[in-house]
N, C-alpha and C positions, 0 to 999 in steps of 0.2 A: 428284630421282631417282625415276623412275616404275617401278613393278613391275607386271607382267601375269601372271595365273595362268590356267592351263588345267587345270581339275579334271575328271578322268575317273573312270569307274567308278561305284561304288555310293554311296548316301547316307551311308555311314559314312566314306567318303573325303572326301565334301563337308565333313563336320564337321571333318576334319583341316585342309582347306584354309581353312575359316573361321577356325579357331584360328590358323593361320599368319598370316592377314591381320590378325587382332587383335594378334598379337605385333608385326608390322612396323608397324601403325598406331601402336602405343604408342611405337615408336622414331622416329616422325616421317616414315616413308616415305609416298609418294603412290602412287596406283594408277591403272591405265588398263586398258580392255578392248580397246585397240587395239595389237596386237603390233608394229606399224610405229612406234609411239611409245614402246615400252618400253625402258628401260635394262637391266632385268633381267627375264627370262622364267623363270617356274617352272611346270613340268609335273608335276602330281600324278597318278601313273600307277596303273593296275590291271593285274593279270595273272592274274585268277581263271580265265578260260577263254581259249581261243585267240583268239577274236575281240577280246576286251578287250586281250590282249597286242599284237595287230597294231595296234589303234587307238592304243595307247600309243606304239609304235614309230613309226608314221606321224606322229603328232603331234610327237614329239621331232625327227624329220627335218625337218618343216615348219618348226618354230620355229628349228632350227639354221641355216636359210637366212637368217634375219634378222641373224645375226652378220656376214654378208658386207657389209651396208650400213653398218656401223660404228655404227649406233644402239644395237643390243643389245650390251651389254658383258659380259653374263653369262647363261649358260643353266644352270639348276639342275633336276635331276630328283629327285623325291621319290616316296614311296609304295611300293607293292608291287613294281613292276618294278625300281625302284632297289634295293630290299632284296634281291631274288632274283638280279638279273642285272647287278649293278654292274660286275663284271670284263668281261663281254661288251660292255656298252655302252661302257666306256672304249676297248675295242679297235675297235669298229665305228663309233662316233660320237664322234670326238675333240673335236668342238665342244662337248660337255657339259663344264662347268667344275666341277661339284660334285654330290654325291649326298647325300640324306638318306633313311635307312631308315624303316620304318613306325612305329617308336617313337622316332624322333629329330626329329619335326617341331617340337618345342618349341625347337629350337636354330636355327630358320631365320634369325633375325636375325644370329646369330654367323656363319653360313655366307655370307649375303649380304654382310656387311661384309668378311669375310675374302677372298672372291672379288674384290670390287671393289678391294681393296688389292693384288691380284695374288698372293694366297697360295692354296695348295691347302687345301681343307677338306672332307673326306668324313666323314660320320658315319653309320655303319650299326651302331647299338647292338644289343645282344641283343634278340631278338624278344619276350622276356618282360618288358622294361622297361615301366613304366606312366608315360607322360608326363602331367604335371599342368600345365595352362595356367591362370594366374591372370588374364591379360589378357582383356578382353572381346571375344568373337567378333564378327567383321564379317559381317553377314548377307548371303547372296547369293541366298536364295530370295525370293519376293515379300514375305515378312515376316509374313503372317497365319498361316502354318504354318511350323514349324521342327523339324528332327531333334534329338533328344537321344540322344547315344550313351552307353549306360549301362555298357558293358563292352568289353573288348578280348579278342581271341583266342578259341580253341575247344579243348576236350579231346576232342571226339568222334572225330576222326581217321577220318572216312569215307574209304573207299579211293580215291575219285576226287578228293579235295579237297587243295589245296595250302595252304590258309589256316593250319593250325597251323605250317607252316614259315616263313610270312612275317609272321604276326600273333601267333605265340606261343600259350601256354596261356591258359586263360580267366582273366581278371582283371577284377573289378568295380571301378567308381569309387565312392568313399564316398557315401552318400546325401546328406550335407551339401554335398558338392561339386556333386552333380547339382541339388539344390534351388536352390543359389545360381546355377548356370547357367541353370536354368529361369526363375527370377525375372527375370534379366537379359533373357532372350528375350521373356518376356511383357510386361515393361516397354517393350520396343522394338516391341511390336505383335503378337506371336504369340498367336493364339487357339486354336491346335492344336499340341500337341507330339506328335511321333511317335517312339516309344521304339524304338531300333534297337541292334543288337549282332550279332555272329556268331550268338549265341543269347541271347535275352532271358530265357528261362524259368529259367535257372540264376542269375540275378542274386543276388549277395549270399552265395552258398554259400562262397565263399572268405574273405569278410570277416566274416560274421555266423553262419556255421555252419549255415545253412538257406537254403532258397529264400525270397528277400526281395522279390521283385517286387511282391507285394501290398502290403507295407509301403511301398515306394517310391511306388507308385500313390496310396496314401492320403495321403502327404506332399505329392506334387505336386498332388493335388486341392484342397488347402488354399489354393493360390495364387489370389488374387483376379484376376478378368478372364481366367483360363484357362477355356476352354469345352469343348475336347475333348482327350482323351488316347487315342492310338491305339497299339496294340501290334503289332509286327511280329517276324518270325523266332523263333516259338515252336516248339521241337521237341515233337512230340506226346507223347512218352513222359514229358516233364517237366511237363506240364499237370496240376496237382493241384487238389483241391477248393477250397483257399484262394484260388487264382488265379481259379477260375471264380466264386466268390462275390464277389471284388473286381470282376470285370467286370460281374457281374450287378447288384450293389448300389451301386456307386460312380457317382453320376449323370454325372460328367464322362468316364467311360470309354466309348468307342464300342463298341457291340456288333458288334465286328469282330475277327477274329483271322487273322493271317497265319501259317500252319502248314505249312511245306514238308515234304512226305512223300517226294518223289522217285520213288516207284514203289509198286506194290501187290501185286506177285508176291513170295511168300516167297523164292523162289529168287534173284530179283534183289536184294531187300532185304538178304539175307544176304551176298551177294557185295559189295554196297555198304558193308557194315559198319554198316548202320543198326540202331537198337536196338529197333525195332518190327516186328511181323509184321502181315499184313493184318487179322486179327481184332482185334488191339489198335487198329488205325487205325479200324476200324468202330465199335469200342466208344467211343473218345474222341469221334468225331463225334456219335454217338448221345447221349452224355452232355451234350456242349456244347448240342446242339439241344433236349434235354429241359429243361435248366436255364435256357437263354437262347433261347427259341423264335425270336426275331427276329435271331439272330446271323448275320452275313455271314462266311463262311469262304473264305479265299483259300489256294491251295496252288500249288506248282510241281512239275513232273515232269521226269525225264531220260529221253529216248528213245534206245534203242540202246546201253545199257550192255553192256560185254563179256560175251559168253555169253548175252545175252538172246535168247530164241526167239520165234517167231511166237505160240506158246501163251502166253508171258509177256506179250506185247503185248496179246493178246486178253483176258487176264485183267485187266490194268490198264484196258482199255477197258470191260469189264463193271463193274469197280469204280467208275469215274467215272460211268457210267450210272446205277448204283445210288445213290451218294452225292449226286451233283449238287452240286458245289461252286458257290458263288456266283461266284467268280473263279478262274481257273486259267491258268497259263502253262506252256509246254513248251519245254525247251531240248534239242537234240541233245547227246549225250555228247561232251565235249572231252577228248582224250587228253593229260593233263599229265604231263611227265617228273617223276621222283622221287615218283610216287604208286604204290601197289600196283596199281591198276587199269591203269596204263600197260603193265604187263608181263603182264597176264592174257591167256590164249589167247582165241581166238574173238572178235577185234575185229570190229565191225560195219561193213559198208560204208556210206559216207555217204549214198548214195541210199536205202538201206533206212531209215536213221535219219530222213532227211527225210520219207519216206513215213509212217513211224509217227508222227512229230511232226504231220504234216498231218492224219492220221486223228484223232488226239487232239484237235486243235484244232477240227476239223470237228464232232466230237461236242460239244465244249464250247460251240461256237456255237449249237447247238440248245438246249442247256441254258440258256445265257444269254438266249436269246430268250424262252424259257418264263418264266424268272425275271423278266425285265423286264416282260413282259405281265402277270404277276401284281401288279405294282406299280401298274397303272393304276387310278385311282380312289382311291388312298390319298393321304394328306397327310403329308409328311415334312419335317424340318428340313433346310435346305440352307445351306452356307457359300458366300457370293458369292465368285467368283474373278475376274470380269471382265464386260465388256460388249462385245457385237458390234454396232457402231453401224449397219452396213448392214442388219442383220436386226432391229434394235430388240429385241434379245434379251440377257438376262443369262445367264451360265453359272456354275455352282457345283458343289459336291460334297455328296453325302449321307454319313451315317455309314458307308455300304457302300463308300465309294470312297476309296482312298488316292491321293495325288497322283502323277501321271505313269505309274501302272500300271493304274488302274481307269477306270471310266466317269465321265460328267459328267451334270449336269442342266441343261437349257436351259429357261428360263422367261421368261414375259412379266411386266412390272410397270410400273405407271403412274408410280411415283415414282422418284427417283434413289436408287441404292444405292451403297455403297462396298465395295470388296474387303475381306473379312473380316466383313462383316455377316452375321447369321444371320436367315433368313426361313423361313416355312412355305410350301410349295409343294404345290398339288394336282396329282398327276400325270394327264395327259391322253393320253399316248401314249408310245411306246417304240421304240427300235431294238435292235440286238443288245446293245449295252453302255450306251447312253445313254437317258436319260429326258427327256421333255418335259412342261412343265406351266405353270401359272398361279399366281402368288403368291396365297395364300389370301385376302387382303383384297380382291383384284380379282375373285374368283370371283363 
């Protein structure tokens, strides 16, 4: 009995997929990456924004076609779309045999078994349930880096965001559980652990009565053979002195912080329901750079939020020009039903949103080129990710670069290297996002 998974959406969703694979592996199921050979197809979906929702629907429809050839005996939909739109999918895509909500993925083996026996089995538990998986995850990344999801849900309730409805309130995983998972991942080859959640900065407040991300970091740093700890999804208003000290003084923590701010105009930030204003954002960036001068800061912005004006857009442009984030991404606003922003007046035309996004990205391109140029002549540690044979070139990442979203380092080396190796590279050139260099011992 072969099972094929299509995992969509964010890295947090990927962790859920890997947990489901681990559960099924423990029950003796086999896996395939060829949907034409799969007895069971599972689509782990996302519905955070409109594009993600459409990708999920398209993937379900594509996989549903394989039921016609009689090889696929069961089509199961899990994740955010299943949690939010189960009734609509039942009506529109009858080929789907079962659903698992965002907090029910630990029941995947029961669902698969039930469906194969010809029984209906839909499980969409309360969004505030916290699934605990004891089985060992099946790794689907290259293995030398892996994501560690430290919490579920979010309490912020930003006016544009559907996450609290499909992922529930903020709940932390116990530190003992996370350390056990981390040890398993490192034992299986992970050199870098990337801490993820809807919001990492509030880790432990529900379990331990205070922000405990620094405590978790120190516990993870004790794991032998773990080289890097990278922190993502830090809300700026929750970054405190203890966290800054942990990043600054714990050698295994990358001097890198992903800090989504979404905008910089006080008018827009207020309508978004964000908890910071522009001055507070300036203050936290200045503090981080004062305490950790080489820190790489990544952020994301939303262009075209309802009621945003040209003046608001120019204000965020001026902010980005002043702050000069190392890494920055921009999304146009996605109007999501059942969110307060969806019913706000003065919705922005798509062409205006696209223009504002493009202008922000053009500005960031200039900043990125300057940042990359400043790296020329410096020597940095790089984690090897692969080899391009036709160019006789290795490719890797520095501490400044998270996988799949940031830049790469391309470098020459006379000896054979393996993915996951760490080497020192002298930077000799740069492009907008990527760096070029020579391994130090070859200089």
